[in-house]
PLY file of the C-alpha trace (Angstrom):
ply
format ascii 1.0
element vertex 341
property float x
property float y
property float z
element edge 340
property int vertex1
property int vertex2
end_header
23.58 -3.69 -6.23
24.76 -0.93 -8.54
21.99 0.90 -10.36
23.67 0.38 -13.76
23.11 -3.37 -13.37
19.37 -2.98 -13.07
17.10 -3.61 -16.04
14.59 -0.87 -15.24
11.92 -2.03 -17.69
11.95 -5.64 -16.48
12.15 -5.19 -12.72
9.90 -7.34 -10.57
8.38 -6.21 -7.29
11.33 -7.24 -5.14
14.06 -5.91 -2.87
17.32 -4.45 -4.15
19.76 -3.09 -1.60
20.41 0.63 -2.11
23.05 2.98 -0.71
21.51 4.62 2.39
18.63 4.25 4.82
17.36 6.35 7.76
17.41 5.17 11.39
16.17 6.82 14.60
15.81 5.28 18.07
13.28 6.00 20.82
14.74 5.75 24.33
13.95 7.27 27.73
10.70 8.67 26.39
12.06 10.60 23.41
13.17 10.16 19.80
16.82 10.79 19.00
17.63 12.90 15.94
18.51 9.90 13.79
20.21 9.98 10.43
21.33 8.12 7.35
23.45 4.97 7.48
24.88 2.48 5.03
24.24 -0.39 7.47
21.35 -2.52 6.23
21.32 -5.09 9.04
19.63 -4.83 12.45
20.95 -6.27 15.73
18.27 -7.02 18.33
17.86 -8.70 21.69
16.44 -12.20 21.40
13.62 -10.91 23.62
12.82 -7.75 21.61
9.18 -6.72 21.65
8.88 -7.10 17.88
10.05 -10.72 18.06
7.91 -11.73 21.02
4.63 -9.89 20.43
4.77 -8.59 16.85
4.86 -4.95 17.88
5.60 -3.49 14.47
3.94 -1.12 12.01
4.89 0.08 8.55
4.01 2.27 5.59
4.53 2.13 1.84
4.91 4.99 -0.64
6.78 5.69 -3.86
9.14 8.21 -5.37
8.99 8.92 -9.12
10.84 10.78 -11.82
8.36 13.06 -13.48
8.14 14.02 -17.15
10.08 17.24 -16.48
12.91 15.43 -14.66
12.02 16.10 -11.03
12.01 13.43 -8.33
8.82 13.55 -6.26
6.81 11.58 -3.74
3.03 11.34 -3.57
1.19 12.63 -0.48
3.76 11.51 2.15
1.93 13.59 4.76
-0.94 11.08 4.65
1.44 8.17 5.18
2.87 9.99 8.20
-0.61 10.54 9.62
-1.62 6.93 9.05
1.54 5.70 10.77
0.70 7.87 13.77
-2.74 6.23 13.90
-1.12 2.78 13.72
1.33 3.65 16.51
-1.48 4.79 18.79
-3.37 1.53 18.29
-0.33 -0.64 19.16
0.83 1.57 22.07
3.94 2.72 20.24
5.44 6.23 20.28
4.30 8.53 17.49
7.00 9.50 15.02
6.35 13.19 14.25
4.81 13.97 10.87
7.39 16.54 9.75
10.27 14.29 10.75
8.68 11.42 8.83
8.58 13.55 5.68
12.16 14.71 6.27
13.36 11.11 6.70
11.65 10.05 3.45
13.19 13.03 1.67
16.68 12.24 2.94
16.44 8.60 1.86
15.29 9.50 -1.65
18.01 12.15 -2.07
20.69 9.74 -0.85
19.51 7.07 -3.29
18.62 9.27 -6.27
20.61 7.07 -8.65
18.23 4.23 -7.83
15.07 6.17 -8.72
14.09 4.64 -12.09
13.94 6.84 -15.19
10.66 8.36 -16.32
8.74 6.09 -18.68
10.45 2.86 -17.56
7.38 1.57 -15.70
9.47 1.18 -12.54
9.36 3.32 -9.39
11.29 3.76 -6.13
9.34 2.09 -3.33
9.85 3.47 0.20
9.23 1.43 3.34
9.05 3.40 6.61
8.61 1.08 9.58
8.86 0.98 13.38
9.29 -1.85 15.86
9.69 -2.57 19.56
13.43 -3.06 20.13
13.84 -3.49 23.90
13.43 -6.84 25.72
9.83 -7.71 26.69
8.90 -10.98 28.36
5.56 -10.05 29.94
2.77 -9.11 27.57
3.15 -5.34 27.45
4.49 -2.62 25.11
8.24 -2.30 24.69
10.07 0.64 26.26
12.35 1.32 23.30
11.66 1.50 19.56
13.44 1.96 16.25
12.08 3.85 13.25
13.65 3.16 9.87
13.13 4.03 6.21
14.68 2.20 3.28
14.00 2.36 -0.44
14.23 -0.05 -3.34
13.50 0.21 -7.07
10.54 -1.96 -8.07
8.56 -2.95 -11.13
4.82 -3.77 -11.31
3.30 -5.53 -8.29
1.54 -8.11 -10.47
3.58 -9.83 -13.17
1.02 -9.02 -15.83
1.19 -5.30 -15.10
-2.27 -3.83 -15.66
-3.80 -6.99 -17.14
-7.01 -8.07 -15.37
-6.52 -10.52 -12.51
-8.63 -13.31 -11.04
-9.64 -13.21 -7.38
-11.13 -15.87 -5.12
-13.38 -15.35 -2.11
-11.35 -16.39 0.92
-12.58 -18.78 3.60
-10.37 -16.95 6.07
-11.17 -13.73 7.92
-8.82 -10.80 7.47
-9.77 -8.71 10.51
-12.15 -8.95 13.44
-14.70 -6.22 14.19
-13.00 -3.68 16.50
-9.64 -5.31 15.72
-6.59 -3.96 13.88
-7.72 -4.14 10.24
-7.78 -0.35 9.95
-4.08 0.09 10.77
-0.94 -0.97 8.91
0.40 -3.49 11.41
2.72 -6.35 10.49
0.50 -8.79 12.37
-2.35 -8.19 9.89
-0.14 -9.25 7.01
1.34 -12.27 8.81
-2.11 -13.81 9.20
-2.81 -13.30 5.50
0.21 -15.28 4.29
-1.40 -18.72 4.44
-4.49 -17.39 2.67
-2.54 -15.81 -0.19
-0.27 -18.83 -0.67
-3.39 -21.01 -0.81
-4.96 -18.68 -3.38
-1.83 -18.74 -5.54
-1.62 -22.54 -5.30
-5.17 -22.69 -6.63
-4.40 -20.40 -9.57
-5.76 -17.11 -8.23
-3.94 -13.78 -8.05
-5.51 -12.51 -4.84
-8.15 -13.05 -2.16
-11.36 -11.18 -1.52
-12.03 -11.00 2.22
-15.57 -10.64 3.49
-16.52 -9.10 6.82
-15.85 -11.45 9.71
-19.15 -10.78 11.51
-21.63 -11.70 8.75
-19.49 -12.75 5.75
-21.89 -10.85 3.50
-20.01 -7.57 2.93
-16.87 -6.85 0.91
-13.78 -5.75 2.79
-10.46 -5.74 0.89
-7.78 -8.08 -0.47
-5.44 -7.73 2.48
-3.07 -5.56 0.47
-5.43 -3.36 -1.53
-8.89 -1.79 -1.42
-11.70 -2.62 -3.86
-13.35 -0.25 -6.34
-16.42 -0.98 -8.46
-18.02 0.80 -11.40
-21.76 0.47 -12.03
-23.31 0.02 -15.47
-24.38 3.66 -15.38
-20.76 4.75 -14.70
-20.90 5.44 -10.98
-17.89 4.67 -8.77
-18.74 2.56 -5.72
-16.16 2.25 -2.93
-16.68 -0.25 -0.08
-16.35 1.12 3.45
-15.87 -0.68 6.75
-14.26 0.12 10.13
-11.84 -2.77 9.53
-10.65 -1.76 6.03
-7.23 -0.08 5.87
-7.81 3.53 4.72
-5.87 3.47 1.46
-4.24 6.73 0.40
-4.55 5.63 -3.22
-8.28 4.96 -2.77
-8.77 8.34 -1.13
-6.95 10.00 -4.04
-8.95 8.07 -6.65
-12.23 9.15 -5.06
-11.12 12.78 -5.40
-9.98 12.21 -8.99
-13.29 10.57 -9.85
-15.30 13.50 -8.52
-13.13 16.50 -9.38
-11.29 15.44 -12.56
-13.72 13.00 -14.21
-17.03 14.32 -12.90
-18.20 10.90 -11.74
-20.78 10.26 -9.08
-19.17 8.40 -6.16
-20.76 6.26 -3.47
-18.69 5.33 -0.43
-20.72 2.75 1.45
-21.02 -0.84 2.61
-21.09 -3.16 -0.41
-22.72 -6.58 -0.17
-21.21 -9.52 -1.98
-24.50 -10.25 -3.70
-24.23 -6.87 -5.48
-21.02 -7.53 -7.39
-22.67 -9.51 -10.20
-24.38 -6.26 -11.21
-21.23 -4.13 -11.52
-19.61 -3.40 -14.89
-16.00 -3.05 -13.68
-13.90 -3.97 -10.67
-10.40 -3.02 -9.57
-8.16 -3.15 -6.54
-6.10 -0.13 -5.56
-3.07 0.58 -3.42
0.40 2.10 -3.48
2.08 -0.93 -5.03
-0.22 -1.44 -8.02
-2.11 1.91 -8.16
-5.06 0.06 -9.77
-5.13 -3.56 -10.90
-8.25 -4.42 -12.91
-10.19 -7.49 -11.80
-11.68 -9.59 -14.57
-13.20 -12.40 -12.56
-14.14 -13.27 -8.97
-14.61 -16.92 -8.04
-16.72 -17.92 -5.05
-16.29 -21.65 -4.41
-16.68 -22.57 -8.06
-19.18 -19.86 -8.97
-17.57 -17.44 -11.45
-18.55 -13.80 -11.59
-17.12 -12.27 -14.76
-17.19 -8.53 -15.26
-18.30 -7.16 -18.65
-14.94 -5.35 -19.01
-13.39 -8.79 -19.57
-9.98 -10.37 -18.99
-8.01 -8.58 -21.70
-7.77 -4.97 -20.53
-8.95 -2.43 -18.01
-12.53 -1.29 -18.19
-12.93 2.21 -19.65
-13.74 4.01 -16.40
-11.07 2.17 -14.42
-8.56 3.11 -17.13
-9.53 6.78 -16.94
-9.02 6.68 -13.18
-5.66 4.95 -13.57
-4.44 7.25 -16.33
-5.48 10.38 -14.46
-3.92 9.43 -11.13
-0.67 8.20 -12.66
-0.64 11.32 -14.83
-0.81 13.42 -11.67
1.91 11.36 -10.00
4.23 11.55 -13.00
3.71 15.26 -13.64
1.73 14.96 -16.87
-1.43 16.34 -15.24
-1.57 19.24 -12.80
-1.92 17.95 -9.24
-4.17 19.28 -6.50
-2.34 21.50 -4.06
-0.21 19.57 -1.59
-0.32 16.20 -3.37
3.19 16.27 -4.82
6.22 16.60 -2.53
9.24 17.60 -4.60
12.52 15.99 -3.53
14.79 17.54 -6.16
0 1
1 2
2 3
3 4
4 5
5 6
6 7
7 8
8 9
9 10
10 11
11 12
12 13
13 14
14 15
15 16
16 17
17 18
18 19
19 20
20 21
21 22
22 23
23 24
24 25
25 26
26 27
27 28
28 29
29 30
30 31
31 32
32 33
33 34
34 35
35 36
36 37
37 38
38 39
39 40
40 41
41 42
42 43
43 44
44 45
45 46
46 47
47 48
48 49
49 50
50 51
51 52
52 53
53 54
54 55
55 56
56 57
57 58
58 59
59 60
60 61
61 62
62 63
63 64
64 65
65 66
66 67
67 68
68 69
69 70
70 71
71 72
72 73
73 74
74 75
75 76
76 77
77 78
78 79
79 80
80 81
81 82
82 83
83 84
84 85
85 86
86 87
87 88
88 89
89 90
90 91
91 92
92 93
93 94
94 95
95 96
96 97
97 98
98 99
99 100
100 101
101 102
102 103
103 104
104 105
105 106
106 107
107 108
108 109
109 110
110 111
111 112
112 113
113 114
114 115
115 116
116 117
117 118
118 119
119 120
120 121
121 122
122 123
123 124
124 125
125 126
126 127
127 128
128 129
129 130
130 131
131 132
132 133
133 134
134 135
135 136
136 137
137 138
138 139
139 140
140 141
141 142
142 143
143 144
144 145
145 146
146 147
147 148
148 149
149 150
150 151
151 152
152 153
153 154
154 155
155 156
156 157
157 158
158 159
159 160
160 161
161 162
162 163
163 164
164 165
165 166
166 167
167 168
168 169
169 170
170 171
171 172
172 173
173 174
174 175
175 176
176 177
177 178
178 179
179 180
180 181
181 182
182 183
183 184
184 185
185 186
186 187
187 188
188 189
189 190
190 191
191 192
192 193
193 194
194 195
195 196
196 197
197 198
198 199
199 200
200 201
201 202
202 203
203 204
204 205
205 206
206 207
207 208
208 209
209 210
210 211
211 212
212 213
213 214
214 215
215 216
216 217
217 218
218 219
219 220
220 221
221 222
222 223
223 224
224 225
225 226
226 227
227 228
228 229
229 230
230 231
231 232
232 233
233 234
234 235
235 236
236 237
237 238
238 239
239 240
240 241
241 242
242 243
243 244
244 245
245 246
246 247
247 248
248 249
249 250
250 251
251 252
252 253
253 254
254 255
255 256
256 257
257 258
258 259
259 260
260 261
261 262
262 263
263 264
264 265
265 266
266 267
267 268
268 269
269 270
270 271
271 272
272 273
273 274
274 275
275 276
276 277
277 278
278 279
279 280
280 281
281 282
282 283
283 284
284 285
285 286
286 287
287 288
288 289
289 290
290 291
291 292
292 293
293 294
294 295
295 296
296 297
297 298
298 299
299 300
300 301
301 302
302 303
303 304
304 305
305 306
306 307
307 308
308 309
309 310
310 311
311 312
312 313
313 314
314 315
315 316
316 317
317 318
318 319
319 320
320 321
321 322
322 323
323 324
324 325
325 326
326 327
327 328
328 329
329 330
330 331
331 332
332 333
333 334
334 335
335 336
336 337
337 338
338 339
339 340
């Protein structure tokens, strides 16, 4: 699709084919140099490791046009590091950090016309991913892999933008203790599909997953981490070995402490506590922060004082500050902004 046919201000969160993507192959124990290609299709053996045993990992990050006209990405080094952690857990080869950043940079430069204009509300979403490409019939890691990066312009993740959403407590478990919940593996998201479709069919925007062992502690939504604000304006961030370590969450914790002067608690959060919080939000690359107005637990409604009309005041300050940093309106901490051009 040509960029001049895109309505930047009314884009949904969907895929639009762009001009170039990056591809590199791992064979005989080493990564090839790789490079850009216009080819957007993939040819695989019917017995490829990704098809047989779901050996695939991915990342998500965004490129933006800033207020002064630059194109930048936000903390891609952390995405590279997280992908290395994911690769180790699924016995896949690590794609080097510097080469990851270079590949992201090349893809953004090659598709600069598809990076939405500043102020449009749209961004350029980047999807680095890796998968087992060689035939595997016994249960074991593949011998060959492919690493790719593509980009697509996207609008807000939720149709309502930053309007508060309604979440239900899921009857399904997202991740087992000592499992793969802490890495960005495709298999984690495949098992969440039935749960999210069920939630949508019942009128909810997202699921809240509880810990699988006791079902008493808050984990995440499957695609975003939770944040809570107490009535005395303290930020509370749930922790768990099976929560994906969100780069957005990590950045918001820093913003809360260093830019807004908030007290922050990173700890286990029990479900029974949430009725006492003043605000709730979910955070991740796609949405940055989406405010939560209501959580429903099998008919029991927990409504946050911030309401269903707009973000709570502290959540909004967090959102405005982080997006201000990303868009160049607020000075960023050293190393957070990677300038493409």
